[in-house]
Residue, then its C-alpha position, 0 to 999 in steps of 0.5 A: x492722916x490717921x492709921x487705923x489699926x486695932x488694939x493689943x485687947x482686940x488683937x487677942x480676941x481675934x485671935x481666941x475667935x481664930x484659934x475657937x474656929x479651928x478647935x470647932x472645924x476640929x469637932x465639927x468633922x469628927x462628928x461628920x465623920x462618925x469618929x464621935x456620936x450622937x449622944x456622946x458626952x465630950x471630955x472635961x473642959x480641962x481635958x480638951x483645953x489640954x487636948x487642943x492645947x489651947x486656951x479656955x476662952x478659945x475652948x469655949x467659944x469653939x463649943x459656943x459656935x457647935x451649940x449654935x450649929x445645933x452639933x452639941x448641947x452644953x450642960x452646965x452645973x455639976x453634972x455639966x459637958x457637952x452631949x454630941x448631936x448628929x447633924x439632923x434636919x432639925x437644925x436645917x430647918x431651923x437655918x432656913x426658917x431664920x433666912x426665910x423670916x428674915x425676908x418676911x416671907x408668907x408662910x404660903x410661899x413656902x406651901x407652894x414649895x412644898x406643892x412642887x417638892x413633896x408630890x415628886x419625893x411621893x413619885x420617886x418612892x413609887x419607883x423604888x423596887x425595895x419600896x415595899x420592904x420597909x417604906x410601904x409597911x410603914x406609911x400603912x402603920x401611920x395611916x393605922x395610928x392615924x385612924x386610931x387618933x382620929x378624934x384627937x385633932x393634934x395628934x392627928x395631925x403630928x402623926x400625919x406629919x410623920x407620914x409625909x416625913x416617910x415619904x420624903x425619906x423614902x425618896x431615894x435621893x439623899x439631896x431631895x431629903x436633906x432639903x425636902x425634909x427641912x422645908x417638911x419640918x418648918x412647915x410641920x413646925x407651924x401646922x402643928x401649931x395651929x393644929x394645937x390651936x384649934x383643936x384647943x378651941x374646938x376649931x379643928x376641922x370636922x371629923x368627916x373632913x378627916x376621915x378624907x385626909x385619911x382616905x387619901x393618905x391610904x390612897x397615896x399609900x397604895x399608890x407608892x405600894x402599886x409603884x404608880x408613879x404619877x398617881x402617887x404625885x397627883x394624890x399628894x399635890x392635891x391633898x397638900x393643896x387641900x390641906x393648905x387651904x384649911x390652915x391658911x384661910x385663917x391668915x392668909x398672910x401668916x409669915x414664917x417663924x423660925x423655931x430652933x430644934x430645942x423649940x421644936x423638941x419641946x412642942x414635941x414632948 
């Protein structure tokens, strides 16, 4: 009978992996608890090796784990080091995107989910007693920016996405902000891709259709300002259905593709 087991080299790799996970857990805790803040530069690797009393191999594996999670970015070369990144919805959107992409989920499925969830956020935002302090002025500012850039389809879409992001952030429910915000980011990455491509080909929806979209944005902002949750919900649902009909018309079977936070950042430059 054969005895199963692992050799000395495999045991060393397993031990290094476990050590790396312990180091990653501690650095992750410091980032989440705010002891390390967004943009902080971690000490040099030799300093961290001494601080954690681990091998360089284990430390580098720990940094790779955190880099995969989007919590650090490792710079190579003479000016190398690891930069801290606070948890962001882009990272969550990427993981959700990978999950949906692996299941071959069509983009229309994500659109259907947002047709239910985004209007809920608009209604919640309309119910907030402090909505007039920062949310409503920000929404009106974005609508003004959309009007200013109405002839630039790609930019018009980008600002429109910011409008929807602002409503989600303004709903006041942290779980909704995290979950719907991540789905909104995933959707917006595909929508912006479509806007860039159609604008470049001269096939972006006409100015008259853009004015209709902007008009609904203004009505949504007015409904939120007035505290009319039901009207804000209905307007948002109608607007999303209209937008998705344009977006998905060319390829109704289009599948979700996950874009990493780094790819999203490059597209937004």
